[in-house]
N, C-alpha and C positions, 0 to 999 in steps of 0.2 A: 652338388656334393662331390668331394674329391674321392675318387676310387682308391681303395687301399692297395698298396703294392704287395706283390707276392712275398710272403714271409712276415708281413707286418702282424698278422694275427698271432703267429708263433712268438714274436717279440713281445706283444702285449701280454700273452699268457705267461711268459717268463717273468715279466714285471709284476703281474698279479700274484704269481707264486712267491716272488721275493717279498712283496708287500705283506702277504699273509704271514710271513715268518717274522715280521718286525714286532717289537714290543713298543707300542705307541706311547707308553707311559714314560719312556726314557727321555730325559731333558734334551731338547734340540731336535727330536725326531719330527716335530711339526715343520721343520725347514725342508723336509723332503730328502730323498736319496740322490746321489750324484752318479755320473757316468762311471766313476771308479767302482762304486758299489755293485753295479750290475754288469760292468764290463761290456758296455755298448758304446759305440763311437758317439761323441757329442753331436756331430752333424746329423746322425740318425735320430737321436732324441729331440733335437731342435726341430726337425721336420715333423715328427709326431706331435710335438707341441703346437707348431703352427697349424697343423691339420685338426687340432682340437682333441687329440687322443690323450694328451698329458696336460696336467696343470703345473704351474710354476709358482709355488708358494714363496720362494726366496731366490734372489739373485744378487750377487755381488761381483766384484772383479775377480775373486778367487773361487767362488762357489756358486753353482746353479743347482737348485733343488727341484725335484720333480715328484709328482704322484700321478697315478692313473686318474684321468678325468671321468666324469659320468658318461661321456661319450665313449671313452675307451672301455669302460666296464660294460656298457650296453652292447658294444661291438662283440665282446666276448660272450655275453649272454645270448646274443642272436646266433652266434656261430658254433659255440661249444655244445657237445651232447649234454642233454639235461637229464638228470636223475630226479624225477619229480615224485615226491612222497604223496601217497594217496591218503588224505585225511579220513579218519574213521568218524562216523557220526557219534556225537556225544550229547548227553542230556546233563545240564548243569543242575545239580541237586542242591537246593538252598535250605539249610536247617531252619526250623521255626525260631530257634533262639539266637540266630545271627545278630550280633551287635547288642545283645542283652546286657553284657557287662559294661557297656559304654554309657555313661551318664550324659543325658542331654543330646543336643544336635539332632532333633527329630527331622528337620528338613533335609539334612545331609543324608541321614539314614534312608529316607524315602527316595531321594535322588539316586543313591547307589543301587537300591533295589530295582528302580526303573531301568538303570543302565544294565544291570545284570540280566534283565529279562528282555532287553531290546533286540530287535532283529539285526541291527547294524551296530558295529562297535563304536562306543563313545569312550573317550579317554579322560580320566579325572586326575588332576594334580591337587594334592592336599598341601597347603603352604601356611605358614604362620610361625609364631614363636615356639621355642621348645616348651615342653610341659603342657601341650595341648593334646588332643587325642589322635593326632595324625598317624603315628605308628600303631596305635591300638586298632585303628580301622584296618590297616594292612594285616595285622596279626589275625584279626577276625576273618578277613577274606582268605587268608592262608588256609583256613579250615576247609575251604572248598577244593583243596588240592592244588592250589596255584603255586608255581615256583616263585621263590622270594629271593630277590637280588639286592645286595647291599652295594650301592654305587661306589663307595670308597674301597671296596674289597672285591671287585670283579675278578673272576677267574681268568687265567691266561688263555683258556680255550675260547673265552668270549661269549657274548650274549647269543650270537648266532647258533653256537653249539647247543645251548640250553633250549632254544626254540625248536631246533631240528629234533632234539631228543624227546621233547615233551609235547610239542604242538599244543600249547595250552589255550584254554578258553579265556583265562585271565593271567596276566603277568603283573607281578608286584615289584616295584623298584623303590627301595628306600634310599634317600639321598641321591635322587636322580641328577641333581646338579653336579655330582662328583664323578659321574661315569666318564670313561675315556672317549676320545674322538672316534675310535673305530666302532665302539658300541653305540654311540650317538647315531652314526650313519645307519646301523642296523635298525635301531629303534625308529628313526625317521621313516625308513622304507616300510617297516611293519605298520606303523600308525597311519601312513598315507595310503598305501596300496594293499596291505596285508601280505606283501611278498617278502620272503626271507631267502637270500641267496648267498652263496659263497663259492669261490673257485679254489680248488686245491689239487695239485699234481695233475693239471691238465683236464680235470673234470669239474663241471659246475653242477651243483645241486641246488634245487629250488623248491620251495613249498609256498603255497598260498593258504593262509590261515586267518580265521576271524578271531583275533585276540583283543580283548579289552585291557588297556594298560591303566593301572592305578599306581600313582607315584607320590612320594613325599619330598618336600624340600623346605628348608628353613628360609629360603630366599627365592625370588624369581629371577635372580641374576644367572641366566643360562642362555645358550644360543637362541635367538628369537625364533628361528625356524622350528626349534623343538618346543618352545613355550607355546607357540601358536597352535600346536596340535592338541593341546589340552584345554579342557574346561577347568578353570582355576577356582578352587574353593578355599577361602581364607578362614583359618581356625583361630578363635579367641582362646586365650589361656584358661585353664581350669582354675577355679578358686581352690583354696586348701580343702574346704569341705567336699567339693566335687571330687577332688583327687582321692580323698579317703573313701568316698563311696565307690569309686571305680576300683580301687585296690581291694576293698571288701568284696565287691562283685566277682572279681577275678578269682580270689581265694575260694569263695563259696561255690560259684557256678562252674569254674573251670578246673580248679585243683581239688575240689571235694572236701575242703576244710569245713568243719562244723560251724554253722552260722553263729552260735553263741561265742565261739572262739574268734571268728572273723570280726 
């Protein structure tokens, strides 16, 4: 293994801080940043790339793009002071009427209850056509106090900030196929290792949490490494009569509407 030169960690930290400031939803950002963006000599960046600390997502005659590699991030994780949050023990309280408003799907209800009570996190992806009960299941799970993320409208602060702030037992992600690449990286780490980490202003904070991820998507067209972390459940569409029953259940059981009116 090549030994890092003096000052390389400081350079990697500068690059990590710069990457943390980027809005990855901007078109072309996936090409990476250049030496002009970070004001570091091309020869230095090329050496860090050859040593495995940088990835090179794009290269042409006029532009060479870089991102920190997993090796580079690991080097920072090992070297930087860690502010590790101490998780507080929690008991997941499941109401007796969870999923009562949802018509049908008895096997899926039983499976979710098993996952909620399991010792190790299992992650479920609800997929299928619109007008099935995918989002209804997430809304019911939100009653347990779980943070609810809409993939197409992720906050600028990012998924990591939500996880650090809440350390949830359950994370709900609607439209998971539409989250940005930075949040995908956070989600992959959470689902595989339980570790959430980020580096800002020279300090790295890290927490290890046991979070079960429940997500929805109308498609399974998403990065294969993300899809592989889920147990995939496919939902058939509701019939018109089933839809009316669900709507009535929500009005009566959740909104307090008189049953005769519902």
